[in-house]
C-alpha positions in Angstrom: 0.0 0.0 0.0 2.4 2.7 1.2 5.2 3.8 3.4 3.5 5.8 6.2 6.3 6.5 8.6 10.1 6.7 8.8 12.3 7.6 11.8 15.7 7.3 13.4 16.0 6.2 17.0 18.9 5.3 19.4 18.9 2.0 21.3 20.9 2.2 24.5 19.6 -0.5 26.9 19.8 2.1 29.7 16.6 3.6 28.3 14.9 0.6 29.9 14.1 1.7 33.5 15.1 -1.7 35.1 18.5 -1.3 33.4 19.2 2.4 33.4 17.8 3.1 36.8 19.3 6.4 38.0 21.1 6.9 34.7 17.8 7.3 32.9 17.5 10.9 34.2 20.5 11.9 32.0 18.5 10.8 28.9 15.3 12.8 29.6 15.5 14.5 26.2 15.8 11.2 24.4 13.0 9.6 26.4 10.6 12.6 25.8 11.4 12.5 22.1 10.7 8.8 21.9 7.4 9.4 23.6 6.5 12.0 21.0 7.6 9.7 18.2 5.4 7.0 19.6 2.4 9.3 19.2 3.4 10.1 15.7 3.7 6.4 14.8 0.4 5.6 16.4 -1.4 8.2 14.2 -0.2 6.5 11.1 -1.7 3.1 12.1 1.0 0.9 10.5 0.3 -2.8 9.8 4.0 -3.6 9.7 7.2 -2.1 11.0 10.6 -2.7 9.3 13.1 -2.2 12.1 16.7 -1.9 10.8 19.2 -2.8 13.6 23.0 -3.0 13.6 22.7 -6.1 15.8 20.4 -8.2 13.6 22.3 -10.9 11.7 26.1 -11.1 11.4 26.8 -11.8 7.7 29.6 -9.9 6.0 28.2 -9.5 2.5 24.5 -10.4 3.0 21.5 -8.4 4.3 19.4 -10.2 6.8 15.6 -10.5 7.1 14.3 -12.1 10.3 11.1 -13.9 9.2 10.2 -15.6 12.5 6.5 -15.8 13.4 6.8 -14.2 16.8 9.4 -12.2 18.6 10.3 -11.5 22.2 12.5 -8.9 23.8 15.4 -10.2 25.7 17.7 -8.2 28.0 19.2 -11.1 29.9 22.8 -10.1 28.9 22.2 -6.7 30.6 21.0 -8.3 33.8 17.3 -7.7 33.2 15.2 -10.8 33.5 12.0 -8.9 34.0 11.3 -6.7 30.9 9.5 -8.9 28.4 7.2 -8.1 25.5 6.3 -9.9 22.3 5.5 -8.9 18.8 4.1 -10.9 15.8 6.3 -11.4 12.8 5.5 -11.3 9.1 7.0 -14.4 7.5 4.9 -13.9 4.4 6.6 -10.5 3.8 9.9 -12.0 4.5 9.3 -14.6 1.9 8.4 -11.9 -0.6 11.6 -10.0 0.1 13.6 -13.2 -0.3 11.9 -14.2 -3.5 12.3 -10.7 -5.1 15.9 -10.4 -3.9 16.9 -13.6 -6.0 15.2 -12.1 -9.1 17.2 -8.8 -8.7 20.5 -10.4 -7.5 20.3 -8.7 -4.1 22.2 -10.6 -1.4 19.5 -11.4 1.3 19.5 -14.2 3.8 16.3 -15.2 5.7 16.8 -16.1 9.3 14.4 -17.2 12.0 15.4 -16.0 15.4 12.7 -15.5 18.1 14.7 -13.2 20.4 15.1 -9.6 19.4 18.4 -7.9 19.9 18.4 -4.7 21.9 18.9 -2.7 18.7 15.4 -3.7 17.7 13.8 -4.2 21.1 14.6 -0.9 22.8 12.9 1.3 20.1 9.9 -1.1 19.8 9.3 -1.1 23.5 8.9 2.7 23.4 7.1 3.0 20.1 4.5 0.1 20.0 2.8 0.5 23.4 -0.5 1.3 21.7 0.0 -0.9 18.6 -0.5 -4.4 19.9 -1.5 -5.8 16.5 1.3 -4.3 14.4 3.7 -6.9 13.0 7.5 -6.6 12.9 10.2 -7.4 10.4 13.8 -7.1 11.8 16.3 -6.2 9.1 20.1 -6.4 9.4 22.7 -4.7 7.3 25.9 -6.1 5.8 29.5 -4.9 5.8 29.1 -3.9 2.1 29.8 -0.4 0.8 27.4 2.5 1.4 26.1 2.5 -2.2 25.0 -1.1 -1.8 23.0 -0.2 1.3 21.2 2.7 -0.4 20.5 0.3 -3.3 19.1 -2.2 -0.9 16.8 0.5 0.5 15.6 1.3 -3.0 14.9 -2.4 -3.5 12.9 -2.4 -0.2 11.0 0.7 -1.3 9.7 -1.2 -4.4 8.7 -4.1 -2.1 6.8 -1.7 0.2 5.0 0.0 -2.7 3.6 -3.4 -3.8 2.4 -4.5 -0.4 -1.2 -4.3 0.7 0.0 -3.0 4.1 0.7 0.3 5.8 4.4 0.1 6.5 6.7 2.0 8.9 10.5 2.0 8.8 12.7 2.7 11.8 16.5 3.0 11.5 17.8 2.0 14.9 21.3 3.0 15.9 23.4 5.3 18.1 25.5 8.0 16.5 29.2 8.6 17.3 30.9 6.6 20.0 33.8 9.0 20.0 33.8 11.2 23.1 34.2 15.0 23.1 34.5 17.4 20.1 35.3 14.9 17.3 32.2 12.9 17.9 29.9 15.8 18.3 31.2 17.3 15.0 30.6 14.1 13.1 27.1 13.8 14.6 26.3 17.4 13.6 27.5 16.5 10.0 25.2 13.5 9.9 22.2 15.4 11.2 22.8 18.2 8.7 23.0 15.6 5.9 19.6 14.3 7.0 18.0 17.8 7.1 19.3 18.6 3.6 18.2 15.2 2.1 21.8 14.8 1.0 22.0 11.1 0.2 25.2 11.5 -1.8 26.7 13.2 1.2 25.6 10.3 3.4 27.3 7.8 1.0 30.5 9.8 1.0 30.7 9.9 4.8 32.6 6.6 4.8 35.5 7.9 2.6 35.6 11.3 4.3 35.4 10.2 7.9 37.6 7.4 9.2 35.6 7.2 12.4 32.2 6.6 10.7 32.5 2.9 11.6 32.0 4.1 15.2 28.5 5.2 14.2 26.4 2.1 14.4 23.4 4.0 13.0 25.2 4.7 9.7 24.2 1.7 7.6 20.7 1.6 9.1 20.3 5.2 7.9 21.7 4.4 4.5 19.0 1.8 4.0 16.3 4.1 5.2 17.6 6.9 2.9 17.4 4.5 0.0 13.8 3.6 0.9 12.7 7.3 1.0 15.0 8.5 -1.8 12.2 9.3 -4.3 9.7 10.5 -1.7 8.9 14.0 -0.4 9.8 14.3 3.2 11.1 16.8 5.8 13.5 15.6 8.5 12.6 16.9 11.9 15.2 16.4 14.7 13.3 15.8 18.0 16.4 15.5 20.2 20.1 15.0 20.3 22.2 14.4 23.4 25.4 12.6 24.4 25.6 12.5 28.2 27.8 9.4 28.2 30.0 10.1 25.2 27.7 8.4 22.7 25.4 10.4 20.5 21.7 9.7 20.7 19.4 11.2 18.1 15.6 10.9 17.6 14.1 12.2 14.4 11.0 11.9 12.2 11.3 12.0 8.4 7.8 13.5 8.1 6.5 11.8 4.9 
């Protein structure tokens, strides 16, 4: 049917109250922005969410589609055995993506993993409180070059356009992990690129900035930019902060 929503979110586990505890106060801007984004997403009434996470899959030259039937958040590795939530998957959509990828020579691997990584689970916990019936497709990027990621996004855009579903896309990832001025300048450059719809500039970030690999949101954003490349949108930054030396940005692409 149509893409109805596109956004960028961070995914630090400390956003989960049982994990962050007293540290959560330092992320008040991020928390408030995610709550606003949750309202925006709810209004669009998506049937399906594509959540692009740096921690989904681990294949060097292959994009990953998690086509499991049902997912559950898991924060055991962060000492949280309490926070649990489940989401329905969309294996039929996963099968379509896989089938079309073979026809267009796009390297895609289907996986079936019931536990969501924190890169997917943290944003979904905040954004789907009032969307109990919305299904989820976790997507993982590869280690391929930036152009390949934008091309993959363009491929997904065609898939979305031919689905009889209202689809949202969330690019999950933190910005620079480099403390102090260097990291902040790189984050400002990234946010400026998004505001100016500068997809070419986003692609060139890898060659121009040796520290771009410290930005785990980078390839998630490249895929999203490929998806919305031919669409009219206005990027609206809801928040940016880096209280612990890692950049956290929340933004809505306002389709």
